[in-house]
KEVO-325370 format. One record per residue (C-alpha): residue in one letter; z, x, y. Coordinates in steps of 0.5 Angstrom, whole numbers, plus 500, padded with zeros to 3 digits. Example, Ala and Ser with C-alpha at 12.3 -4.5 7.8 and 13.67 -1.06 7.14 Angstrom:
2
a516525491/s514527498/
//
This chain:
749
x466542729/x472538730/x473532726/x475527731/x476520728/x477517721/x474510718/x480506716/x481499714/x484495708/x481496701/x477490700/x481488693/x488489696/x491482696/x496482701/x496483709/x502487708/x499492703/x493492707/x496494714/x499500710/x493502707/x489501714/x493507717/x492512711/x488518712/x482518708/x482525707/x487530704/x486535709/x488536716/x483538722/x484543727/x485541734/x484545741/x489542745/x484536748/x483531742/x477535740/x475535747/x477528749/x482528754/x489525752/x489520757/x492513754/x486509755/x481514751/x485515745/x481514739/x482508735/x479502731/x476497736/x479491738/x486492738/x490486737/x493484744/x499486747/x502485754/x502493755/x494493754/x492487759/x490489766/x492483771/x488485777/x484478776/x491475777/x493478783/x495474789/x497468784/x504465785/x508459786/x511458793/x517453794/x516450787/x510447789/x504447783/x500454783/x494454788/x490460786/x488464793/x483468790/x479463787/x480457792/x478450791/x472450796/x464451795/x465458795/x468458788/x462454786/x458459789/x453454792/x454450798/x449445795/x453444789/x459442793/x456435795/x460429793/x465434789/x473433789/x478438786/x483434782/x488436777/x488434770/x494429771/x490426777/x484424772/x488422766/x495420764/x497425759/x492431759/x492436753/x491443752/x490447746/x496449743/x500444747/x504442740/x506449739/x509449746/x513443744/x515445738/x517452740/x521449746/x524444742/x531446739/x535443733/x540439738/x534437743/x532429742/x526428737/x519429740/x515423741/x509423736/x505421742/x506428745/x504432739/x497433739/x493436733/x493443732/x485444732/x482437733/x475438732/x473433737/x476438742/x470443741/x464438743/x462441749/x459437755/x455442759/x457439766/x453440772/x455448773/x452454770/x456458764/x457452759/x456458754/x463460754/x465454751/x460454746/x463461744/x470459744/x468453739/x465458735/x471462735/x475456733/x474458726/x478464727/x484461731/x488468731/x483471735/x482465740/x489465741/x488472744/x483469749/x486462750/x494463750/x497456748/x499452755/x503445756/x502440761/x509438760/x513444758/x514449764/x508447767/x507450774/x499449775/x497456773/x493458766/x492465764/x486467760/x484474757/x477477757/x475483754/x471488759/x469495756/x474496751/x480493755/x483486756/x483483763/x488477764/x485472769/x490467772/x487460775/x490454777/x488447774/x484444780/x477442777/x471440781/x470433780/x464429781/x463421780/x470421777/x468426771/x469433771/x463437774/x464443770/x463444762/x468440758/x470437752/x468430750/x475428749/x477426756/x484428756/x483435753/x482440759/x482447754/x474448755/x474446763/x480451765/x476456760/x470455764/x473456771/x477462769/x470465766/x467463773/x473467777/x472473772/x464473775/x466471782/x463464782/x460458777/x453460780/x454467778/x454465771/x447463771/x444467765/x450468761/x449467754/x453465748/x452473745/x456475752/x461470752/x463471744/x464479746/x468477752/x472472748/x473477742/x472484744/x468484737/x461487737/x456482738/x449482736/x443477737/x437475733/x432470736/x430466729/x423464732/x421471733/x424474727/x420474720/x424470715/x425475710/x429479715/x433474717/x435472710/x437479709/x441479715/x445473713/x446476706/x449482708/x453479714/x456473710/x461476705/x463481711/x468480716/x462478721/x462471724/x455468724/x454463730/x447459730/x445455736/x439451738/x435449744/x433442745/x430438751/x435434756/x441437751/x439431746/x440430739/x434433735/x431429730/x434432724/x441430727/x443437730/x446437737/x443442742/x449446746/x454446740/x456451736/x454452728/x457457724/x454460718/x460460712/x456461706/x450462702/x447459695/x441458691/x439452687/x433451682/x429448687/x429448695/x425448700/x424456700/x419460704/x413462700/x412470699/x419471703/x423472697/x428466699/x426460695/x431456693/x436459698/x441454701/x445456708/x452452709/x454451716/x459448719/x459444726/x465446729/x466439733/x465435726/x459432729/x451433729/x451435722/x444436719/x440430716/x434433713/x433436706/x439437702/x444433706/x448429702/x444423702/x437426701/x432426696/x433433694/x441433694/x440427689/x435430685/x440436683/x444436676/x451433677/x454440676/x450443681/x451438686/x459438685/x459445685/x456445692/x460439694/x466443693/x464449697/x463444703/x470441704/x471442711/x470437716/x463438719/x460442713/x453441711/x448445707/x440446709/x435450706/x434457709/x427455711/x429449715/x435453718/x430459720/x426454724/x431449726/x435454730/x433458736/x438464736/x443467731/x449471734/x453476729/x460477731/x462484727/x470483727/x474490727/x479492722/x485491726/x483484728/x481482721/x488484719/x491479724/x486473722/x488470716/x481466716/x477472715/x481475709/x477472704/x471477707/x470484706/x473488712/x469493716/x472500717/x471502724/x471508729/x471508736/x469514741/x469513749/x465518752/x460520758/x453522760/x454527765/x449530769/x448537768/x452537761/x450532756/x445527760/x440529756/x435523755/x431520750/x428524744/x421525749/x425529753/x425535748/x428540753/x435536754/x435531749/x439536744/x445536749/x447528748/x453527745/x452527737/x456524732/x456526724/x456520719/x457522712/x456517707/x459520700/x456517693/x460512690/x463514683/x460507680/x454506683/x451513686/x445509689/x449504693/x447503700/x452503705/x452497711/x453500718/x453497725/x452502731/x454499738/x453503744/x456499750/x455502757/x461501762/x459495766/x463491771/x463483770/x462482778/x459486783/x458492779/x452497779/x445495776/x445496768/x441502766/x437502759/x441506754/x440507746/x441511740/x437515735/x440516728/x437522725/x437524717/x440531716/x437535710/x442537705/x446543706/x444543714/x449546718/x450545726/x445549730/x446552736/x439553739/x436550745/x433545741/x438542735/x434536734/x428539733/x425538726/x430532724/x427526721/x429520726/x430513722/x427507724/x433504727/x433507734/x434501739/x434502746/x435496752/x437495759/x443491756/x451492757/x451493749/x445495744/x447494737/x443495730/x445493723/x442497717/x444500711/x444507709/x444511702/x449516701/x447522705/x449526712/x446523719/x447524726/x448518731/x446520738/x447516744/x442517750/x440514756/x432512757/x432517763/x435524763/x440526768/x443519768/x450519768/x455513766/x461512761/x459509754/x463506748/x461508741/x463504735/x461505728/x462500723/x461501715/x463497709/x465503705/x469510706/x465514711/x467520715/x465520722/x466526727/x463529733/x460535733/x464540737/x466548737/x472552737/x474555743/x473563741/x471569743/x466573738/x470579736/x465584732/x460584737/x456589734/x455585728/x454579731/x449581736/x446588733/x439587736/x442587743/x443594746/x449594750/x450601752/x449602759/x444608762/x447615762/x446615770/x450609771/x455611766/x455618770/x455614777/x461610774/x465616772/x464619779/x466613783/x472612779/x474619780/x473618788/x477612788/x483614785/x487611779/x486604781/x481599784/x482593787/x477587789/x474591795/x474597792/x470595786/x465591790/x464598794/x463601787/x458596784/x454596790/x451603788/x450601781/x449593781/x441593779/x443596773/x448591771/x447585775/x441581778/x444581785/x449584789/x456582787/x461578792/x468579793/x470573789/x466575783/x470582784/x476579784/x475575778/x473581774/x479585777/x483579774/x480580767/x483587767/x489586770/x494584765/x500586770/x498582776/x498588780/x492586784/x488592781/x484595775/x485602772/x479606774/x478608767/x476601765/x470601769/x465604764/x467598759/x467593765/x460595766/x458595759/x460588758/x456586765/x450589762/x451585756/x452579759/x446580764/x441581758/x444574755/x443571762/x436573763/x433571756/x435564758/x433564765/x428562769/x425565776/x421560781/x417562787/x421569787/x428566787/x434569784/x434567776/x437561774/x439558768/x439550767/x446548765/x444544759/x443551756/x450553757/x452552750/x447556748/x448561753/x455562752/x453563744/x449569746/x454572750/x459572745/x463566746/x464559744/x467553747/x469546746/x465540749/x471538754/x471546756/x464546757/x464540761/x469543765/x465549766/x459545768/x463541773/x466548776/x460553776/x454549776/x450547782/x444542781/x444542774/x443550774/x447556774/x446563778/x448569775/x454570779/x457563777/x455565770/x459571770/x465568774/x465563768/x465568763/x471572766/x475566767/x474564759/x476571757/x482571762/x484564759/x484567752/x487573753/x493569757/x493564751/x495570746/x500573751/x503566752/x503564745/x507571744/x512570749/x514562748/x516564741/x521569744/x522566751/x520559754/x515560760/x517558767/x514554772/x513560776/x510564771/x505558769/x503558777/x502565777/x497565771/x494559774/x493562781/x491569779/x485568775/
//
């Protein structure tokens, strides 16, 4: 096994960001782990490095493909040729009736954008003239986030942006500040998270207008175009405004933040479970966004507004509240913030309600002191659960936590990330019901140590599996999921055919045809296996695994060292690897007749007389070449004749291991499923890392199976690679390896 990643984050008690950043990058263990040259089986490409999730954006990490072809010609205002101001951008000709495309300065005299005042301040020098106060907008005007849905699909992205306004540094990454007056070109850039990387989208500021009003989603501030331009960029990312049909708030929150986003339907969730989720998430680096649906997008009877973002910011208990009997939440109050500073709750526990006035003055003052921001209000948990329709949990990773001061009062998550792939014939094992192959799925070991102060304390865990997806025009999503198994104390990794058999699966298993499946749960100290899988075996696809914990946790991928078992007699004492006497005699005669050396053709002729005792089929010339190379350290193109008996003994042993796992069908030659290759290699005295095993399947398997020749060829290549590595290690210490020698070693194998 190899440890492939460590959890890291700032300790929750560390007061300063500088100290936190240093602590977040210190290893949690005092010992180093071995490597086999491929980052524990992972390719060393830059985009596949293990890291904490949601890295703070830097220019080198942004893909600008969505903005290609965008340019300003001849000093004119920018016009986006990829997303033209025609009905094609709307996605439906019927929507184009009466629509004109206009720029913001054609709609009002002084258009605004989020961060406009920052651009003005940064562009002003000490020698420049004073700025007109009318040119400086408020940094975060709450009214900017009052979303008007307009007549096109996709207003959810504006609701998501409003919710993220509580974390302005995170929002800056997706919505960089722009200005309509300084360095204005008509081009606006936005960034969206797509399967682990940030994609830049550049649009012009021509907006669809019908009847003198912006036709897409916009702000209630008529001179603010932040939300309208964000909506247009999001539509370009998807291909058109019509393509945004069905895009919900949860998806938009992830696209804007890169965080793990989990969605709850409050109307179908037991109240006790909902309260447990709130109680666990509020103190941690998790944003909670509540939304409600009302007919005709009107104000609800209790003052709440449909289509707006409400963020849960705190919990409290009072002596009397509208708790739900029998759920353990009596007396619980929920503090929310209407980001747009409108649509505050007007029911029980609002500032002028009977319940509020009935509180003792000390309690009332305490609750009032905790709700000081514009738009803050309290409501009972029962009213919260019945008034809102959905709750989105935005689990923010430690890197983003470090860069967002608004989250520093909350406990940070520790995060691990792994990019992997389900590959047909190798590790696309399917769900637990596929007992023959499910054990080949990627497996990640999670060890939760006992706390020194409280041994019974449980660890909060978030597990997310995201499958590779394309925003526009990609293949249909497949059903994915994961299982969490509890390992018995002292259990060692199993190399048999069914390594998961007998393990207890926890009830946090989740499966869905979605781009991301997430579960938020608690685990007591112990050892666990997280196994991502697809709904059907043999389904290929890349995925991104993210695990968040709120305590020190060790996480690594189950893996093997690349090694050749040396003491075969001790490891496999039950096997008889001696060759029959008549075969040994025939081999000696052949060696004597052929001379001191055998090339590939001569070895093939020799083996054709005894192959039934050592192989399942007559050897090919290519196989004989591989066997000769295995015994030809001098690169002479031939092996010594006296090595033939030892080679036959090795082939006999390999054949016995192959036949133990092989299947014969309809009189055909025996074949072994490539999903069993790890067990087959172990039975043959070889262990291979995950990456090497995957390469062997790609190179030698056919239709998820190996015949004996492919199996022997793979073993010959493995043995040869180990031998050459040892000679290389010896040579490099005294004399560097030349390019010619490397080419010879690669070709002659």
